[in-house]
C-alpha angles and dihedrals in degrees: 000000000000096000093170093064090047092053092045092051091044085055090055091051089055091049090049094048091050089058092045089054085069091079096063087039090057090046090052089051093049094049095033097235124169092223086083091091090057095049092044092050093052091044088054095049092045089050096047094048090045092053092051092051097046101037089092118047115221114256093220110049096176118112133166137202095294092053090044093055095045093047093052094047095045087044095058091044093053090046091054097044091054094036094059095050097087090055092052103040093047091053093232086118102022102186116076094216091051092049090049091049091051093051096043086050087052101048093043089051091238103127100205109146138199092193111108094200119020092187086073091063123096118256087243092057093043090053093047091049092053095037088055086065091054090048092050097041097076095018134254094242091052086055094051090048088058093056105026121070109224139174108301121264092352085091088072090075090060093047094048091049094050105033115086117242144065093273134018125198140179120266090201130014092265122067092208093056089043091055090048092051091051093051094046090053089045093051094044092051091050093051091050089051091054091047092055092046094050089048087058092055102255113155114259095246094048089046092054094047094043092046093049089052095045093048094048091038089236127140112224115130131193089220130063090223089061110214097333094101094056123095125261090252091051090048092047093052088052091050093053092042091051092049092049093048089051090062122095108268091224087073091061092046090054089051090050092056092045102253100127094155092060090044093053092043089068104126093203093053091053092049090046093051091044092055090049091052094046093046092048092049095048096044093047091056093048099047097034091108091056093063132061092231142025089239093059089047093053092040094056095038089053091047094049094043092049091045095048099038091050090044091237098130099209116151127205091175136014095269090182085079093057122104116283091251092060092042090052091051090053090049091055090049088053088066096038095061129174134298126300113260093031131106090254130103136213128086090307128240092252092059091049092049090048091048091053093046089052093050088047089054094049090051092052088050090056090053097040106024093179097051117105114214133174127208114236123193124177086357094302134105113252108228128212095261091058092046092046091052091046091054094045091049091051093047093050091044092055093045097049090043092053096047090045092055090046093054094041088050088066085080086069097230121144122283095255091055098049094041097045092041090061093038090053095046101036090050091042095242108128115214121056131180137287111359093011096041127137094278094050138049143225097257094105093061119100125253091254092054090047091053090049091050091047088055091046092050092052094042092047093049093046095046095249101271102079092051094044091050089067089064096053114100091211090063092069102048117110120248 
């Protein structure tokens, strides 16, 4: 274990977080809020500790998969511990575990909240909550890779540990340039979302918060009513933005380099859009009687489908009051998730497609035992390592999900609450059903349940393995 490189990189994470805290500090200055002292104090402590950790460069800069997984997990934990401090110190979220829950929900782009009335929060805190979605959407380590020269291809271990999806590749030969390209695309799409919302007359502060949330596919809102008070145009812009940010960013890179045929040949993207279309049609037919026109039924069905499948968690209506059929479809979309290589969470469309192809191959083998078939995905043959990793992921996913529901059920809420609370947080969505539905929050859960859900949010965002590596004794052995 190369501990020196881990400490060095954690120092850079604290340095970056100190700079990122200038955003809420600026908001506090503009709106003349007293919470500025809390944000400035945390920024200074972050900067000081970051300086101490980075003043001496490590002699050995090489690291491998184990160090990459540990670094990413520890990085997100450190980011969250310092990120929640302003909430707690200012007294806006007086309990530390609640403050930690809130910021982990932000950085993991989950959007679950313990705040009963968000309008009571300062503008600085509202902007920090939403900005945490944007930071976590693409990943803080990916950002550091884009600005910090590191040791060659060893960077790939960090990128694979932090980027969502079953496989992560390089857009260009150098990881640093790949990371820069990803963030440039991410930034440009965020700005475009802001522009279209401003054209629709959305207030500037709301525009910033909603754009950060849509880009990072998080679910924090700056209003208690969520997105219900916004106009149909503004909701439509958010619907389209959420869908676009749920697409694999490799597609946008291919479009930038003028290879549209390769971009639209993406098997996962076609599956993702087909699922969205099918879900919108089915839900529209099921909820048509709840709305005065077919247009409104389609509009709100599209908004909720795009919100849930991309694991954003925005709500234009209280979908917990929809018929059971529609709620069941949304629950399935919680598990489906967006595309690999996007800012969305969930299992990912690619994994589900691979799993179905593997099941189809096994069924064919039962019928024709002597036949030899290979599984192809995106035009490439899936090798044994990919399928082994897929099966291990699904088994661990099912195990963690089951144990989490069991622990949360100790709070003695109804099954829909316990099950959907874990589904919403493990898949980084935000609102669940029943007691934790879109018109409520997670404040009534016990501290144990909140700790379980904090773990689930981190594990879900980091694709299980980086977090689980921390609990393996072999990880911490020297050599």
